[in-house]
C-alpha positions as CSV (number, residue, x, y, z in Angstrom):
1,M,0.6,-18.9,26.9
2,A,-2.6,-17.4,28.8
3,V,-3.5,-13.9,27.5
4,G,-4.4,-11.5,30.0
5,T,-7.2,-10.9,32.2
6,A,-10.1,-11.8,30.1
7,R,-9.4,-15.5,30.1
8,S,-11.4,-16.9,33.3
9,G,-10.9,-20.4,33.1
10,P,-7.6,-20.6,35.1
11,L,-9.1,-18.6,37.9
12,R,-12.6,-20.3,38.4
13,W,-11.1,-21.8,41.6
14,I,-11.1,-18.4,43.1
15,A,-13.7,-17.1,41.4
16,A,-16.3,-19.6,42.7
17,G,-17.1,-18.5,46.3
18,V,-13.7,-16.3,47.3
19,G,-13.4,-12.9,46.7
20,L,-10.3,-12.1,44.5
21,V,-9.5,-9.0,46.4
22,A,-9.7,-10.6,49.3
23,V,-7.6,-13.5,48.6
24,V,-4.8,-11.6,46.9
25,G,-4.8,-9.2,49.8
26,A,-4.5,-12.1,52.4
27,A,-1.3,-13.1,50.6
28,L,0.3,-10.0,49.8
29,W,-0.4,-8.7,53.8
30,S,0.5,-11.7,55.6
31,G,2.8,-10.6,58.0
32,G,6.2,-11.9,56.1
33,E,4.8,-15.1,55.3
34,P,5.4,-16.3,51.3
35,A,2.7,-15.0,49.4
36,G,2.3,-18.6,47.9
37,A,1.8,-20.1,51.2
38,A,-0.6,-17.5,52.4
39,L,-2.7,-18.0,49.4
40,E,-2.5,-21.8,49.6
41,R,-3.8,-21.7,53.3
42,A,-6.7,-19.5,52.4
43,V,-7.9,-21.2,49.0
44,G,-6.0,-24.5,49.3
45,G,-9.7,-26.7,49.9
46,L,-10.3,-25.3,46.2
47,F,-7.8,-27.1,44.4
48,D,-9.3,-29.8,42.4
49,R,-8.3,-33.0,43.4
50,I,-9.0,-34.8,40.7
51,A,-7.4,-32.3,38.6
52,L,-4.3,-32.9,40.2
53,G,-4.1,-36.2,39.7
54,R,-4.8,-35.9,36.3
55,V,-1.6,-33.2,36.1
56,E,0.2,-35.8,38.2
57,G,-0.3,-38.4,35.9
58,H,2.1,-36.4,33.6
59,A,4.5,-36.5,36.1
60,P,7.4,-38.3,33.8
61,A,6.9,-36.0,30.8
62,I,7.0,-32.8,33.2
63,R,10.0,-33.9,34.8
64,A,11.8,-34.3,31.5
65,A,10.4,-31.2,30.3
66,A,11.7,-29.3,32.9
67,E,14.9,-31.0,33.5
68,E,15.4,-29.9,29.6
69,A,14.2,-26.3,30.8
70,E,16.3,-26.3,33.7
71,I,13.5,-25.0,36.0
72,D,11.3,-26.2,38.6
73,P,9.2,-29.4,37.7
74,N,6.5,-28.5,40.3
75,L,6.7,-25.0,38.8
76,V,5.7,-26.5,35.3
77,A,3.2,-28.9,36.8
78,A,1.4,-25.8,38.8
79,V,1.4,-24.0,35.5
80,C,0.0,-26.8,34.0
81,Y,-2.9,-27.2,36.4
82,M,-3.7,-23.4,36.5
83,E,-4.2,-23.3,32.4
84,S,-5.7,-26.6,31.8
85,R,-6.5,-28.6,34.6
86,G,-4.2,-31.3,33.2
87,R,-6.5,-31.6,29.9
88,V,-4.3,-32.6,26.7
89,D,-7.1,-31.2,24.3
90,A,-7.8,-28.0,26.2
91,L,-8.6,-25.0,23.7
92,S,-9.3,-21.6,24.5
93,A,-11.6,-19.3,22.9
94,V,-8.2,-17.2,21.6
95,G,-6.6,-20.2,20.6
96,A,-4.6,-21.0,23.3
97,A,-3.8,-25.1,23.1
98,G,-2.9,-27.8,25.2
99,L,-1.7,-28.6,28.6
100,M,0.6,-25.4,29.1
101,Q,-2.3,-23.0,26.8
102,L,0.5,-21.9,24.3
103,M,-0.5,-19.5,22.1
104,P,0.7,-20.4,18.1
105,D,3.8,-17.5,18.6
106,A,4.8,-18.8,21.9
107,A,4.6,-22.6,20.5
108,A,6.7,-21.7,17.6
109,D,9.3,-19.3,19.2
110,A,9.8,-22.2,21.9
111,A,9.9,-25.0,19.0
112,R,13.1,-22.7,17.2
113,A,14.7,-22.7,20.4
114,L,14.6,-26.5,20.9
115,G,15.5,-26.9,17.2
116,L,12.2,-28.4,16.6
117,E,9.7,-27.4,13.7
118,E,7.3,-25.4,14.1
119,P,4.0,-27.2,15.8
120,T,0.6,-27.2,14.3
121,R,-3.0,-26.6,16.4
122,A,-3.7,-30.2,16.2
123,T,0.4,-31.1,17.7
124,L,-0.1,-29.0,20.2
125,L,-3.6,-30.9,21.4
126,G,-2.6,-34.2,20.6
127,D,1.3,-34.5,21.7
128,A,1.4,-34.2,25.5
129,R,4.9,-34.7,25.7
130,L,5.7,-31.5,23.4
131,N,3.3,-29.5,24.7
132,L,4.9,-29.7,28.1
133,R,8.3,-29.2,26.4
134,L,7.3,-26.4,24.4
135,G,5.6,-24.6,27.3
136,A,8.6,-25.4,29.8
137,R,11.0,-23.6,27.2
138,H,8.9,-20.5,27.2
139,L,8.1,-20.5,31.2
140,A,12.3,-20.8,31.5
141,W,12.6,-18.3,28.6
142,T,9.7,-15.6,30.4
143,L,12.0,-16.5,34.2
144,E,15.0,-15.5,32.0
145,H,13.9,-12.1,30.6
146,E,12.2,-11.0,34.0
147,G,14.8,-11.3,35.8
148,G,14.3,-14.8,37.6
149,E,11.6,-13.2,39.6
150,T,8.8,-16.0,39.4
151,E,6.1,-14.2,40.6
152,R,6.4,-11.3,37.7
153,A,7.5,-14.3,35.1
154,L,4.0,-16.0,36.0
155,V,2.2,-12.7,35.6
156,A,4.1,-12.4,32.0
157,Y,3.2,-15.9,30.9
158,N,-0.3,-15.2,31.9
159,A,-1.0,-11.8,30.4
160,G,2.2,-11.7,27.8
161,R,5.3,-9.7,28.2
162,T,4.0,-6.6,26.0
163,T,0.7,-6.4,28.3
164,L,3.1,-6.5,31.3
165,R,5.8,-3.9,30.3
166,R,2.9,-1.7,29.5
167,W,1.2,-2.1,32.6
168,I,4.7,-1.3,34.5
169,A,5.4,1.4,32.3
170,S,1.7,3.0,33.2
171,A,2.0,2.3,36.9
172,G,6.0,3.5,37.1
173,G,7.4,-0.1,38.5
174,Y,6.0,-3.7,39.0
175,T,6.1,-3.2,42.9
176,L,3.3,-0.2,42.3
177,W,1.4,-2.2,39.5
178,R,0.9,-4.9,41.9
179,E,0.4,-2.8,45.0
180,R,-2.7,-1.2,42.4
181,Q,-4.1,-4.4,41.7
182,V,-4.9,-4.8,45.2
183,R,-6.1,-1.3,46.1
184,D,-8.3,-1.3,43.1
185,G,-9.6,-4.8,43.1
186,D,-8.3,-5.5,39.7
187,S,-6.2,-8.2,40.6
188,R,-7.2,-11.6,38.1
189,V,-3.6,-12.2,36.8
190,L,-1.8,-11.1,39.9
191,A,-4.2,-14.0,41.8
192,Y,-3.1,-16.4,38.8
193,A,0.3,-15.9,39.3
194,L,0.1,-16.4,43.3
195,G,-2.3,-19.4,42.6
196,V,0.6,-21.1,40.5
197,L,2.6,-20.6,43.4
198,A,0.4,-22.2,46.3
199,C,-0.3,-24.5,43.7
200,R,3.4,-25.6,42.9
201,D,3.8,-25.9,47.2
202,T,0.7,-28.0,47.2
203,L,2.0,-30.2,44.4
204,H,5.7,-30.5,46.5
205,A,4.0,-31.6,49.3
206,R,2.0,-34.4,47.3
207,G,5.4,-35.3,46.4
208,K,4.4,-37.1,43.1
209,I,5.8,-34.6,40.9
210,D,9.7,-34.7,42.5
211,G,11.4,-37.6,40.7
212,P,13.5,-39.4,43.5
213,N,16.6,-38.4,41.2
214,R,15.2,-35.1,40.7
215,P,18.2,-32.6,40.4
216,R,18.9,-30.2,43.2
217,D,19.0,-26.5,42.8
218,E,21.4,-24.4,44.2
219,D,19.6,-23.5,47.3
220,E,19.1,-27.1,48.2
221,R,22.7,-28.3,47.2
222,N,23.9,-25.3,49.8
223,E,21.5,-26.7,52.2
224,A,22.9,-30.3,52.1
225,D,26.2,-29.0,52.3
226,S,26.1,-26.8,55.1
């Protein structure tokens, strides 16, 4: 799990030559276009193709972890990209470890939910499949506890739910907090969330994460049946 606005690693692709406020503003005020699509159009060329390929190299494990957690594999892959650029041994200065940059408490909670032993740091850094399983489980838990709101859940994944709760309480609601990030130019965590959404769409378009027998979500099933 990422740990708030101080961690710059997952945002270098935006910070390098692109104003955060301008990017997020374009995504937020895009005339009704989905925010992720607008952000991808603005900075899509900054996605590291080598790192995307590294993430896609974990596609079977990502699909298995996502299926177990019952969430979109492209979303899991996008978080993996933004958090670690697909590097199994990635370790942040504050101790977030592995592909999904899991903090020890989050990893332990996810392991308990899956009936597994609490992982060590060495395990989180050395076992890519386990890290993806725990990360997907933690992401699914965050989605559930943020009412299924993907952007909001990604903010919580990056900053921590306790921090997000504090921000929301201070601002008077998530929407007001979101607007303030753009207005005040303090939008690194929101940019992270929008970046994940844009990366998810990019990975979906590349077609290497979705397996040929990927379970369809409810919207896809309804569309196919109509």
